[in-house]
py3Dmol code that shows the C-alpha trace and the ligand (Angstrom):
import py3Dmol

protein = """\
ATOM      1  CA  MET A   1       3.258   4.891  12.003  1.00  0.00           C
ATOM      2  CA  LYS A   2       7.138   4.574  12.616  1.00  0.00           C
ATOM      3  CA  ILE A   3       8.718   6.117   9.551  1.00  0.00           C
ATOM      4  CA  ARG A   4      11.490   4.290   7.938  1.00  0.00           C
ATOM      5  CA  THR A   5      13.590   5.853   4.906  1.00  0.00           C
ATOM      6  CA  ARG A   6      16.510   4.689   2.914  1.00  0.00           C
ATOM      7  CA  PHE A   7      19.316   6.231   1.086  1.00  0.00           C
ATOM      8  CA  ALA A   8      20.548   3.952  -1.549  1.00  0.00           C
ATOM      9  CA  PRO A   9      23.675   4.945  -3.402  1.00  0.00           C
ATOM     10  CA  SER A  10      25.520   2.838  -6.061  1.00  0.00           C
ATOM     11  CA  PRO A  11      29.174   2.937  -4.952  1.00  0.00           C
ATOM     12  CA  THR A  12      30.336   3.402  -8.622  1.00  0.00           C
ATOM     13  CA  GLY A  13      32.382   6.827  -8.095  1.00  0.00           C
ATOM     14  CA  TYR A  14      32.772   9.734  -5.539  1.00  0.00           C
ATOM     15  CA  ILE A  15      29.258  11.208  -4.441  1.00  0.00           C
ATOM     16  CA  HIS A  16      28.531  14.324  -6.098  1.00  0.00           C
ATOM     17  CA  LEU A  17      25.901  17.230  -5.412  1.00  0.00           C
ATOM     18  CA  GLY A  18      23.122  15.224  -7.276  1.00  0.00           C
ATOM     19  CA  ASN A  19      23.589  12.280  -4.682  1.00  0.00           C
ATOM     20  CA  VAL A  20      23.737  14.604  -1.384  1.00  0.00           C
ATOM     21  CA  TRP A  21      20.795  16.624  -2.519  1.00  0.00           C
ATOM     22  CA  VAL A  22      18.822  13.281  -2.229  1.00  0.00           C
ATOM     23  CA  ALA A  23      20.711  12.022   0.930  1.00  0.00           C
ATOM     24  CA  PHE A  24      20.355  15.386   2.562  1.00  0.00           C
ATOM     25  CA  LEU A  25      16.590  16.374   1.960  1.00  0.00           C
ATOM     26  CA  ASN A  26      15.888  12.420   2.958  1.00  0.00           C
ATOM     27  CA  TRP A  27      17.832  13.022   6.070  1.00  0.00           C
ATOM     28  CA  LEU A  28      16.063  16.298   6.920  1.00  0.00           C
ATOM     29  CA  TRP A  29      12.495  14.984   6.388  1.00  0.00           C
ATOM     30  CA  THR A  30      13.456  11.727   8.405  1.00  0.00           C
ATOM     31  CA  ARG A  31      14.916  13.392  11.294  1.00  0.00           C
ATOM     32  CA  GLN A  32      12.243  15.932  11.493  1.00  0.00           C
ATOM     33  CA  HIS A  33       9.807  13.097  11.576  1.00  0.00           C
ATOM     34  CA  GLN A  34      11.667  11.145  14.247  1.00  0.00           C
ATOM     35  CA  GLY A  35      12.206   8.319  11.493  1.00  0.00           C
ATOM     36  CA  THR A  36      14.984   5.763  11.158  1.00  0.00           C
ATOM     37  CA  ILE A  37      17.330   5.948   8.139  1.00  0.00           C
ATOM     38  CA  VAL A  38      18.972   2.991   6.504  1.00  0.00           C
ATOM     39  CA  LEU A  39      22.056   3.469   4.289  1.00  0.00           C
ATOM     40  CA  ARG A  40      21.715   0.679   1.771  1.00  0.00           C
ATOM     41  CA  MET A  41      24.548  -0.067  -0.368  1.00  0.00           C
ATOM     42  CA  GLU A  42      23.278  -0.940  -3.728  1.00  0.00           C
ATOM     43  CA  ASP A  43      26.444  -2.558  -4.918  1.00  0.00           C
ATOM     44  CA  ILE A  44      25.402  -5.648  -7.001  1.00  0.00           C
ATOM     45  CA  ASP A  45      27.015  -4.690 -10.214  1.00  0.00           C
ATOM     46  CA  ARG A  46      30.545  -5.968  -9.216  1.00  0.00           C
ATOM     47  CA  GLN A  47      32.168  -4.598 -12.106  1.00  0.00           C
ATOM     48  CA  ARG A  48      31.180  -0.907 -11.380  1.00  0.00           C
ATOM     49  CA  CYS A  49      31.110  -0.712  -7.747  1.00  0.00           C
ATOM     50  CA  HIS A  50      34.177  -0.649  -5.633  1.00  0.00           C
ATOM     51  CA  ALA A  51      34.459  -0.851  -1.680  1.00  0.00           C
ATOM     52  CA  ALA A  52      36.817   2.052  -1.698  1.00  0.00           C
ATOM     53  CA  TYR A  53      33.816   4.242  -3.171  1.00  0.00           C
ATOM     54  CA  ALA A  54      31.566   2.962  -0.631  1.00  0.00           C
ATOM     55  CA  GLU A  55      33.912   3.873   2.218  1.00  0.00           C
ATOM     56  CA  ALA A  56      34.539   7.258   0.575  1.00  0.00           C
ATOM     57  CA  LEU A  57      30.864   7.880   0.331  1.00  0.00           C
ATOM     58  CA  MET A  58      30.257   7.204   4.074  1.00  0.00           C
ATOM     59  CA  GLU A  59      33.108   9.414   4.861  1.00  0.00           C
ATOM     60  CA  ASP A  60      31.752  12.352   2.814  1.00  0.00           C
ATOM     61  CA  LEU A  61      28.242  11.964   4.324  1.00  0.00           C
ATOM     62  CA  ASP A  62      29.816  12.004   7.697  1.00  0.00           C
ATOM     63  CA  TRP A  63      31.703  15.152   6.955  1.00  0.00           C
ATOM     64  CA  LEU A  64      28.510  16.822   5.620  1.00  0.00           C
ATOM     65  CA  GLY A  65      26.876  15.748   8.986  1.00  0.00           C
ATOM     66  CA  ILE A  66      24.506  13.339   7.501  1.00  0.00           C
ATOM     67  CA  ASP A  67      24.178  10.298   9.683  1.00  0.00           C
ATOM     68  CA  TRP A  68      22.116   7.296   9.425  1.00  0.00           C
ATOM     69  CA  ASP A  69      20.868   4.532  11.932  1.00  0.00           C
ATOM     70  CA  GLU A  70      21.283   1.191  10.015  1.00  0.00           C
ATOM     71  CA  GLY A  71      23.911   0.579   7.336  1.00  0.00           C
ATOM     72  CA  PRO A  72      27.004  -1.441   6.232  1.00  0.00           C
ATOM     73  CA  GLY A  73      28.878  -3.386   8.965  1.00  0.00           C
ATOM     74  CA  ALA A  74      26.130  -4.465  11.182  1.00  0.00           C
ATOM     75  CA  ILE A  75      23.461  -7.161  10.840  1.00  0.00           C
ATOM     76  CA  TYR A  76      19.466  -6.379  11.337  1.00  0.00           C
ATOM     77  CA  SER A  77      16.334  -8.386  11.577  1.00  0.00           C
ATOM     78  CA  TYR A  78      16.318  -8.200   7.668  1.00  0.00           C
ATOM     79  CA  GLY A  79      20.136  -9.187   7.450  1.00  0.00           C
ATOM     80  CA  SER A  80      22.587  -6.790   5.948  1.00  0.00           C
ATOM     81  CA  ALA A  81      22.112  -3.444   4.616  1.00  0.00           C
ATOM     82  CA  VAL A  82      24.665  -4.159   1.869  1.00  0.00           C
ATOM     83  CA  GLN A  83      23.151  -5.464  -1.465  1.00  0.00           C
ATOM     84  CA  SER A  84      26.061  -7.832  -2.341  1.00  0.00           C
ATOM     85  CA  GLU A  85      25.542  -9.674   0.801  1.00  0.00           C
ATOM     86  CA  ARG A  86      21.911 -10.414   0.157  1.00  0.00           C
ATOM     87  CA  MET A  87      22.108 -12.399  -3.046  1.00  0.00           C
ATOM     88  CA  ASP A  88      20.513 -15.426  -1.511  1.00  0.00           C
ATOM     89  CA  PHE A  89      17.506 -13.393  -0.385  1.00  0.00           C
ATOM     90  CA  TYR A  90      16.835 -12.116  -3.877  1.00  0.00           C
ATOM     91  CA  ARG A  91      17.615 -15.539  -5.581  1.00  0.00           C
ATOM     92  CA  ALA A  92      15.142 -17.299  -3.068  1.00  0.00           C
ATOM     93  CA  ILE A  93      12.310 -14.796  -4.262  1.00  0.00           C
ATOM     94  CA  PHE A  94      13.314 -15.486  -7.992  1.00  0.00           C
ATOM     95  CA  GLU A  95      13.408 -19.290  -7.594  1.00  0.00           C
ATOM     96  CA  GLN A  96       9.963 -19.083  -5.858  1.00  0.00           C
ATOM     97  CA  TRP A  97       8.464 -16.941  -8.805  1.00  0.00           C
ATOM     98  CA  LYS A  98      10.354 -19.289 -11.267  1.00  0.00           C
ATOM     99  CA  GLU A  99       8.565 -22.316  -9.589  1.00  0.00           C
ATOM    100  CA  ALA A 100       5.152 -20.761  -9.857  1.00  0.00           C
ATOM    101  CA  GLY A 101       5.650 -19.679 -13.522  1.00  0.00           C
ATOM    102  CA  ASP A 102       5.746 -15.992 -12.488  1.00  0.00           C
ATOM    103  CA  VAL A 103       8.889 -15.505 -14.641  1.00  0.00           C
ATOM    104  CA  TYR A 104       9.884 -16.919 -17.909  1.00  0.00           C
ATOM    105  CA  PRO A 105      13.141 -17.161 -19.952  1.00  0.00           C
ATOM    106  CA  CYS A 106      13.835 -14.350 -22.614  1.00  0.00           C
ATOM    107  CA  PHE A 107      16.067 -15.267 -25.361  1.00  0.00           C
ATOM    108  CA  CYS A 108      16.109 -11.970 -27.044  1.00  0.00           C
ATOM    109  CA  THR A 109      19.439 -10.474 -28.105  1.00  0.00           C
ATOM    110  CA  ARG A 110      20.379  -6.854 -27.274  1.00  0.00           C
ATOM    111  CA  ALA A 111      20.284  -6.084 -30.957  1.00  0.00           C
ATOM    112  CA  ARG A 112      16.674  -7.337 -31.198  1.00  0.00           C
ATOM    113  CA  LEU A 113      15.871  -5.352 -28.202  1.00  0.00           C
ATOM    114  CA  ARG A 114      17.497  -2.142 -29.533  1.00  0.00           C
ATOM    115  CA  GLN A 115      15.693  -2.528 -32.699  1.00  0.00           C
ATOM    116  CA  ILE A 116      12.384  -2.508 -30.816  1.00  0.00           C
ATOM    117  CA  ALA A 117      13.160   0.435 -28.808  1.00  0.00           C
ATOM    118  CA  SER A 118      14.246   2.478 -31.725  1.00  0.00           C
ATOM    119  CA  ALA A 119      11.118   1.895 -33.894  1.00  0.00           C
ATOM    120  CA  PRO A 120       8.239   3.472 -31.999  1.00  0.00           C
ATOM    121  CA  HIS A 121       4.908   4.367 -33.527  1.00  0.00           C
ATOM    122  CA  PRO A 122       4.601   7.916 -34.660  1.00  0.00           C
ATOM    123  CA  GLY A 123       4.349  10.050 -31.465  1.00  0.00           C
ATOM    124  CA  GLU A 124       4.787   7.252 -28.911  1.00  0.00           C
ATOM    125  CA  GLU A 125       7.642   6.234 -26.888  1.00  0.00           C
ATOM    126  CA  GLY A 126       9.133   2.793 -28.170  1.00  0.00           C
ATOM    127  CA  PRO A 127       8.249  -0.109 -25.979  1.00  0.00           C
ATOM    128  CA  GLY A 128      11.016  -1.739 -24.100  1.00  0.00           C
ATOM    129  CA  TYR A 129      10.106  -5.076 -25.227  1.00  0.00           C
ATOM    130  CA  ASP A 130       7.302  -6.745 -27.509  1.00  0.00           C
ATOM    131  CA  GLY A 131       6.552  -9.714 -25.362  1.00  0.00           C
ATOM    132  CA  ARG A 132       7.968 -12.177 -27.850  1.00  0.00           C
ATOM    133  CA  CYS A 133       9.271 -14.891 -25.520  1.00  0.00           C
ATOM    134  CA  ARG A 134       6.143 -14.660 -23.100  1.00  0.00           C
ATOM    135  CA  ASN A 135       4.372 -17.592 -24.673  1.00  0.00           C
ATOM    136  CA  LEU A 136       7.019 -19.784 -26.309  1.00  0.00           C
ATOM    137  CA  SER A 137       6.141 -23.335 -26.020  1.00  0.00           C
ATOM    138  CA  PRO A 138       8.564 -25.843 -24.130  1.00  0.00           C
ATOM    139  CA  GLU A 139       9.529 -27.117 -27.664  1.00  0.00           C
ATOM    140  CA  GLU A 140      10.445 -23.561 -28.875  1.00  0.00           C
ATOM    141  CA  ARG A 141      12.270 -22.861 -25.739  1.00  0.00           C
ATOM    142  CA  ALA A 142      14.333 -25.960 -26.182  1.00  0.00           C
ATOM    143  CA  ARG A 143      15.405 -25.010 -29.630  1.00  0.00           C
ATOM    144  CA  GLU A 144      16.984 -21.454 -28.388  1.00  0.00           C
ATOM    145  CA  THR A 145      20.572 -21.454 -27.763  1.00  0.00           C
ATOM    146  CA  LYS A 146      21.287 -18.222 -26.066  1.00  0.00           C
ATOM    147  CA  THR A 147      21.508 -18.013 -22.231  1.00  0.00           C
ATOM    148  CA  PRO A 148      18.337 -16.259 -21.291  1.00  0.00           C
ATOM    149  CA  SER A 149      17.324 -13.404 -19.060  1.00  0.00           C
ATOM    150  CA  TRP A 150      14.342 -13.772 -16.837  1.00  0.00           C
ATOM    151  CA  ARG A 151      11.338 -11.716 -17.208  1.00  0.00           C
ATOM    152  CA  PHE A 152       8.449 -11.123 -14.971  1.00  0.00           C
ATOM    153  CA  ARG A 153       5.170 -12.199 -16.301  1.00  0.00           C
ATOM    154  CA  MET A 154       3.126  -8.910 -15.935  1.00  0.00           C
ATOM    155  CA  GLU A 155      -0.632  -8.927 -15.797  1.00  0.00           C
ATOM    156  CA  THR A 156      -2.190  -5.881 -17.412  1.00  0.00           C
ATOM    157  CA  GLU A 157      -2.989  -3.506 -14.492  1.00  0.00           C
ATOM    158  CA  SER A 158      -3.355   0.154 -13.736  1.00  0.00           C
ATOM    159  CA  ILE A 159      -1.227   1.236 -11.035  1.00  0.00           C
ATOM    160  CA  SER A 160      -1.997   4.661  -9.190  1.00  0.00           C
ATOM    161  CA  PHE A 161      -0.081   6.342  -6.470  1.00  0.00           C
ATOM    162  CA  THR A 162       0.302   9.828  -4.870  1.00  0.00           C
ATOM    163  CA  ASP A 163       3.829  11.171  -5.087  1.00  0.00           C
ATOM    164  CA  LEU A 164       4.779  13.500  -2.101  1.00  0.00           C
ATOM    165  CA  PHE A 165       6.222  16.075  -4.664  1.00  0.00           C
ATOM    166  CA  CYS A 166       4.800  14.786  -8.148  1.00  0.00           C
ATOM    167  CA  GLY A 167       1.316  14.519  -7.221  1.00  0.00           C
ATOM    168  CA  MET A 168      -1.143  11.819  -8.507  1.00  0.00           C
ATOM    169  CA  GLN A 169       0.561   9.313 -10.755  1.00  0.00           C
ATOM    170  CA  GLU A 170      -1.330   6.720 -12.834  1.00  0.00           C
ATOM    171  CA  LYS A 171       0.080   4.149 -15.158  1.00  0.00           C
ATOM    172  CA  THR A 172      -1.132   1.213 -16.967  1.00  0.00           C
ATOM    173  CA  LEU A 173       1.435  -1.767 -16.950  1.00  0.00           C
ATOM    174  CA  HIS A 174       0.830  -4.220 -20.033  1.00  0.00           C
ATOM    175  CA  ALA A 175       1.261  -7.842 -20.061  1.00  0.00           C
ATOM    176  CA  GLY A 176       4.021  -8.394 -22.368  1.00  0.00           C
ATOM    177  CA  THR A 177       5.744  -5.086 -23.162  1.00  0.00           C
ATOM    178  CA  ASP A 178       6.148  -4.287 -19.623  1.00  0.00           C
ATOM    179  CA  ASP A 179       7.580  -7.713 -18.760  1.00  0.00           C
ATOM    180  CA  LEU A 180      10.872  -6.369 -16.894  1.00  0.00           C
ATOM    181  CA  VAL A 181      13.898  -8.296 -16.495  1.00  0.00           C
ATOM    182  CA  LEU A 182      14.529  -9.595 -13.001  1.00  0.00           C
ATOM    183  CA  VAL A 183      17.719 -11.728 -13.723  1.00  0.00           C
ATOM    184  CA  ARG A 184      19.990 -10.652 -16.631  1.00  0.00           C
ATOM    185  CA  ALA A 185      21.633 -13.015 -19.037  1.00  0.00           C
ATOM    186  CA  ASP A 186      24.778 -12.795 -17.252  1.00  0.00           C
ATOM    187  CA  ASP A 187      22.784 -13.924 -14.058  1.00  0.00           C
ATOM    188  CA  MET A 188      23.298 -10.412 -12.356  1.00  0.00           C
ATOM    189  CA  ILE A 189      19.898  -9.606 -10.338  1.00  0.00           C
ATOM    190  CA  ALA A 190      18.461  -6.526 -11.766  1.00  0.00           C
ATOM    191  CA  TYR A 191      17.989  -3.469  -9.813  1.00  0.00           C
ATOM    192  CA  GLN A 192      14.077  -3.416  -9.910  1.00  0.00           C
ATOM    193  CA  LEU A 193      13.973  -6.759  -8.187  1.00  0.00           C
ATOM    194  CA  ALA A 194      16.788  -6.046  -5.507  1.00  0.00           C
ATOM    195  CA  ALA A 195      15.408  -2.573  -4.747  1.00  0.00           C
ATOM    196  CA  SER A 196      11.665  -3.626  -4.168  1.00  0.00           C
ATOM    197  CA  ALA A 197      12.570  -6.681  -2.276  1.00  0.00           C
ATOM    198  CA  ASP A 198      14.773  -4.534  -0.093  1.00  0.00           C
ATOM    199  CA  ASP A 199      12.332  -1.780   0.423  1.00  0.00           C
ATOM    200  CA  GLY A 200       9.925  -4.352   1.493  1.00  0.00           C
ATOM    201  CA  ALA A 201      12.037  -6.445   3.672  1.00  0.00           C
ATOM    202  CA  MET A 202      13.620  -3.363   5.244  1.00  0.00           C
ATOM    203  CA  GLY A 203      10.113  -1.876   5.922  1.00  0.00           C
ATOM    204  CA  ILE A 204      10.707   1.186   4.284  1.00  0.00           C
ATOM    205  CA  THR A 205       7.618   3.629   4.521  1.00  0.00           C
ATOM    206  CA  HIS A 206       8.912   6.618   2.340  1.00  0.00           C
ATOM    207  CA  VAL A 207      11.401   6.392  -0.669  1.00  0.00           C
ATOM    208  CA  PHE A 208      13.162   9.576  -1.256  1.00  0.00           C
ATOM    209  CA  ARG A 209      15.006   9.652  -4.672  1.00  0.00           C
ATOM    210  CA  GLY A 210      15.541  11.593  -7.937  1.00  0.00           C
ATOM    211  CA  ARG A 211      12.618  11.863 -10.376  1.00  0.00           C
ATOM    212  CA  ASP A 212      14.647   9.899 -12.872  1.00  0.00           C
ATOM    213  CA  LEU A 213      13.236   7.066 -11.012  1.00  0.00           C
ATOM    214  CA  LEU A 214       9.733   8.108 -11.149  1.00  0.00           C
ATOM    215  CA  SER A 215       8.907   5.764 -14.053  1.00  0.00           C
ATOM    216  CA  SER A 216      10.190   2.836 -11.997  1.00  0.00           C
ATOM    217  CA  ALA A 217       7.660   3.259  -9.456  1.00  0.00           C
ATOM    218  CA  PRO A 218       4.676   1.508 -10.741  1.00  0.00           C
ATOM    219  CA  ALA A 219       6.434  -1.901 -11.850  1.00  0.00           C
ATOM    220  CA  GLN A 220       8.134  -1.715  -8.109  1.00  0.00           C
ATOM    221  CA  ILE A 221       4.808  -1.321  -6.574  1.00  0.00           C
ATOM    222  CA  CYS A 222       3.693  -4.196  -8.654  1.00  0.00           C
ATOM    223  CA  LEU A 223       6.555  -6.451  -7.334  1.00  0.00           C
ATOM    224  CA  LEU A 224       5.923  -5.305  -3.911  1.00  0.00           C
ATOM    225  CA  GLN A 225       2.398  -6.290  -4.163  1.00  0.00           C
ATOM    226  CA  LYS A 226       3.492  -9.740  -5.567  1.00  0.00           C
ATOM    227  CA  MET A 227       5.781 -10.037  -2.454  1.00  0.00           C
ATOM    228  CA  GLN A 228       2.799  -9.286  -0.159  1.00  0.00           C
ATOM    229  CA  ARG A 229       4.433  -6.083   0.934  1.00  0.00           C
ATOM    230  CA  ILE A 230       2.923  -2.755   1.541  1.00  0.00           C
ATOM    231  CA  PRO A 231       4.399  -0.145  -1.034  1.00  0.00           C
ATOM    232  CA  PRO A 232       6.102   2.816   0.419  1.00  0.00           C
ATOM    233  CA  VAL A 233       5.216   6.395  -0.237  1.00  0.00           C
ATOM    234  CA  TYR A 234       7.169   7.854  -3.203  1.00  0.00           C
ATOM    235  CA  ALA A 235       8.844  11.142  -2.881  1.00  0.00           C
ATOM    236  CA  HIS A 236      10.787  11.783  -6.057  1.00  0.00           C
ATOM    237  CA  LEU A 237      12.775  15.025  -5.998  1.00  0.00           C
ATOM    238  CA  PRO A 238      13.625  17.468  -8.759  1.00  0.00           C
ATOM    239  CA  LEU A 239      16.741  16.422 -10.813  1.00  0.00           C
ATOM    240  CA  LEU A 240      19.587  18.829 -10.408  1.00  0.00           C
ATOM    241  CA  VAL A 241      20.756  19.891 -14.017  1.00  0.00           C
ATOM    242  CA  ASP A 242      23.370  22.139 -15.498  1.00  0.00           C
ATOM    243  CA  SER A 243      22.537  25.033 -17.653  1.00  0.00           C
ATOM    244  CA  SER A 244      22.078  22.977 -20.808  1.00  0.00           C
ATOM    245  CA  HIS A 245      19.520  20.978 -18.722  1.00  0.00           C
ATOM    246  CA  VAL A 246      21.855  17.995 -18.495  1.00  0.00           C
ATOM    247  CA  ARG A 247      21.457  16.024 -15.096  1.00  0.00           C
ATOM    248  CA  LEU A 248      24.499  16.416 -13.058  1.00  0.00           C
ATOM    249  CA  SER A 249      26.589  13.080 -13.098  1.00  0.00           C
ATOM    250  CA  LYS A 250      29.988  12.063 -11.898  1.00  0.00           C
ATOM    251  CA  ARG A 251      31.386  12.599 -15.442  1.00  0.00           C
ATOM    252  CA  GLN A 252      30.875  16.526 -14.839  1.00  0.00           C
ATOM    253  CA  HIS A 253      33.871  18.233 -13.499  1.00  0.00           C
ATOM    254  CA  GLY A 254      33.994  19.915  -9.913  1.00  0.00           C
ATOM    255  CA  ILE A 255      30.758  18.487  -8.330  1.00  0.00           C
ATOM    256  CA  THR A 256      32.074  15.692  -6.186  1.00  0.00           C
ATOM    257  CA  ILE A 257      32.113  16.425  -2.568  1.00  0.00           C
ATOM    258  CA  ARG A 258      35.775  15.378  -2.739  1.00  0.00           C
ATOM    259  CA  ASP A 259      36.651  17.820  -5.349  1.00  0.00           C
ATOM    260  CA  MET A 260      34.879  20.488  -3.198  1.00  0.00           C
ATOM    261  CA  ARG A 261      36.582  19.492  -0.123  1.00  0.00           C
ATOM    262  CA  GLU A 262      39.829  19.705  -1.596  1.00  0.00           C
ATOM    263  CA  ALA A 263      39.104  23.049  -3.054  1.00  0.00           C
ATOM    264  CA  GLY A 264      38.393  24.308   0.487  1.00  0.00           C
ATOM    265  CA  ILE A 265      34.733  24.383   0.260  1.00  0.00           C
ATOM    266  CA  THR A 266      33.113  23.898   3.674  1.00  0.00           C
ATOM    267  CA  ALA A 267      30.107  21.478   4.682  1.00  0.00           C
ATOM    268  CA  GLU A 268      28.283  24.616   5.870  1.00  0.00           C
ATOM    269  CA  GLN A 269      28.374  26.071   2.178  1.00  0.00           C
ATOM    270  CA  ILE A 270      27.247  22.888   0.583  1.00  0.00           C
ATOM    271  CA  ILE A 271      24.571  22.361   3.234  1.00  0.00           C
ATOM    272  CA  GLY A 272      23.392  26.039   2.585  1.00  0.00           C
ATOM    273  CA  ARG A 273      23.303  25.613  -1.320  1.00  0.00           C
ATOM    274  CA  LEU A 274      21.371  22.735  -1.178  1.00  0.00           C
ATOM    275  CA  LEU A 275      18.694  24.573   0.951  1.00  0.00           C
ATOM    276  CA  PHE A 276      18.933  27.502  -1.387  1.00  0.00           C
ATOM    277  CA  TRP A 277      18.101  25.209  -4.359  1.00  0.00           C
ATOM    278  CA  ALA A 278      15.196  23.617  -2.390  1.00  0.00           C
ATOM    279  CA  GLY A 279      13.784  27.243  -1.979  1.00  0.00           C
ATOM    280  CA  ALA A 280      14.392  27.350   1.996  1.00  0.00           C
ATOM    281  CA  VAL A 281      17.056  29.970   2.308  1.00  0.00           C
ATOM    282  CA  PRO A 282      18.473  32.789   0.588  1.00  0.00           C
ATOM    283  CA  GLU A 283      21.881  32.515  -1.574  1.00  0.00           C
ATOM    284  CA  GLY A 284      24.798  32.446   0.056  1.00  0.00           C
ATOM    285  CA  GLU A 285      23.542  31.072   3.453  1.00  0.00           C
ATOM    286  CA  ARG A 286      26.007  28.918   5.263  1.00  0.00           C
ATOM    287  CA  ILE A 287      24.597  26.398   7.764  1.00  0.00           C
ATOM    288  CA  SER A 288      25.402  23.078   9.237  1.00  0.00           C
ATOM    289  CA  ALA A 289      23.209  20.069   8.905  1.00  0.00           C
ATOM    290  CA  GLY A 290      22.726  20.149  12.692  1.00  0.00           C
ATOM    291  CA  GLU A 291      21.504  23.727  12.632  1.00  0.00           C
ATOM    292  CA  ALA A 292      19.394  22.970   9.398  1.00  0.00           C
ATOM    293  CA  LEU A 293      17.598  20.298  11.272  1.00  0.00           C
ATOM    294  CA  LYS A 294      16.674  22.609  14.289  1.00  0.00           C
ATOM    295  CA  GLU A 295      16.019  25.813  12.292  1.00  0.00           C
ATOM    296  CA  ILE A 296      14.722  24.865   8.808  1.00  0.00           C
ATOM    297  CA  PRO A 297      11.410  23.116   8.815  1.00  0.00           C
ATOM    298  CA  PHE A 298      11.204  20.846   5.746  1.00  0.00           C
ATOM    299  CA  SER A 299       7.959  22.469   4.634  1.00  0.00           C
ATOM    300  CA  SER A 300      10.150  25.782   3.914  1.00  0.00           C
ATOM    301  CA  CYS A 301      11.684  23.775   0.960  1.00  0.00           C
ATOM    302  CA  ARG A 302       9.185  25.091  -1.535  1.00  0.00           C
ATOM    303  CA  ALA A 303      11.039  24.305  -4.700  1.00  0.00           C
ATOM    304  CA  LEU A 304      10.420  20.411  -4.429  1.00  0.00           C
ATOM    305  CA  GLN A 305       7.546  20.158  -6.821  1.00  0.00           C
ATOM    306  CA  GLU A 306       9.850  21.294  -9.883  1.00  0.00           C
ATOM    307  CA  PRO A 307      10.786  18.730 -12.225  1.00  0.00           C
ATOM    308  CA  GLU A 308      14.300  20.006 -12.300  1.00  0.00           C
ATOM    309  CA  ILE A 309      16.549  22.746 -10.643  1.00  0.00           C
ATOM    310  CA  VAL A 310      19.159  24.372 -12.726  1.00  0.00           C
ATOM    311  CA  VAL A 311      22.319  24.840 -10.602  1.00  0.00           C
ATOM    312  CA  GLU A 312      25.971  25.805 -10.775  1.00  0.00           C
ATOM    313  CA  SER A 313      28.980  24.161  -9.342  1.00  0.00           C
ATOM    314  CA  LEU A 314      30.286  25.602  -6.153  1.00  0.00           C
ATOM    315  CA  LEU A 315      33.799  25.808  -7.877  1.00  0.00           C
ATOM    316  CA  SER A 316      32.876  28.050 -10.584  1.00  0.00           C
TER     317      SER A 316
END
"""
ligand_1 = """\
10
LIG
N 20.856 2.850 -6.347
C 20.169 3.843 -7.205
C 21.040 5.058 -7.584
O 22.011 5.347 -6.927
C 18.928 4.559 -6.455
C 17.860 3.519 -6.303
C 16.718 4.107 -5.564
O 16.819 4.981 -4.870
O 15.700 3.371 -5.717
O 20.793 5.838 -8.602
"""
view = py3Dmol.view(width=600, height=400)
view.addModel(protein, "pdb")
view.setStyle({"model": 0}, {"cartoon": {"style": "trace"}})
view.addModel(ligand_1, "xyz")
view.setStyle({"model": 1}, {"stick": {}})
view.zoomTo()
view.show()
């Protein structure tokens, strides 16, 4: 099998250690398996994404020595690797499903959905939705005045898969409560639809990303099956967290690659630190991405089964 992976950042800010952790490990694994890497720009949210961040992130990856084979600026058999340039493709899938009755309009207000989520049964996680609009009659729909979002009509189904790092996973998706939004009320295509449509169309065989998205995998598998695509193998990596177990985010100081570059930290220090967190090298190692590719087999990254890894900023 020809391996194809993707790194799929959202250009909403400068990339940070949490992003390059995923980008680098995906790169190392793919390159050591002679695979192809797609840099997919997930920039559908036009309010939050900016072209300047997309440019900056490619520049930062380049500086770190992390390259890719397919990405922005070219057209491939599946079209562009930039999601904002693929809107017709997502709409066509959605329209086809709408025609077939596989999606339905949901008129629920945010306030109502918030209320459902915050009133769980004891000991359970609150459902995201209660299926209210799934079986509205045409007359009932006609009486609604709010612009709807559009939900996928899920069949109750048990989804199981083996994650490369998290092992065997099984989840039952329920008709109604797991009906996910595919098109938002403001007409924006939802992440779940775009990401699964692209993983399918781009022939992605392995998906490396953070464990925060592990819970999205069953629904994405279900959407991929609906599109008659073979779901990829998932590889959810441990989350990098600070000493209070808070996930690294752009809001924290000193963790963007830009901050570190400006403070004189080298790419070799950053790559060395990523490999130290992965359990592959001793603390303080300095190594370039190119050297790591030759000298550090991915299998020596022994810490990747952990749910999270507590890290310190390189600037502290
Ligand atoms: N664009 C998503 C993010 O930056 C990643 C989605 C994915 O890897 O499936 O968090």
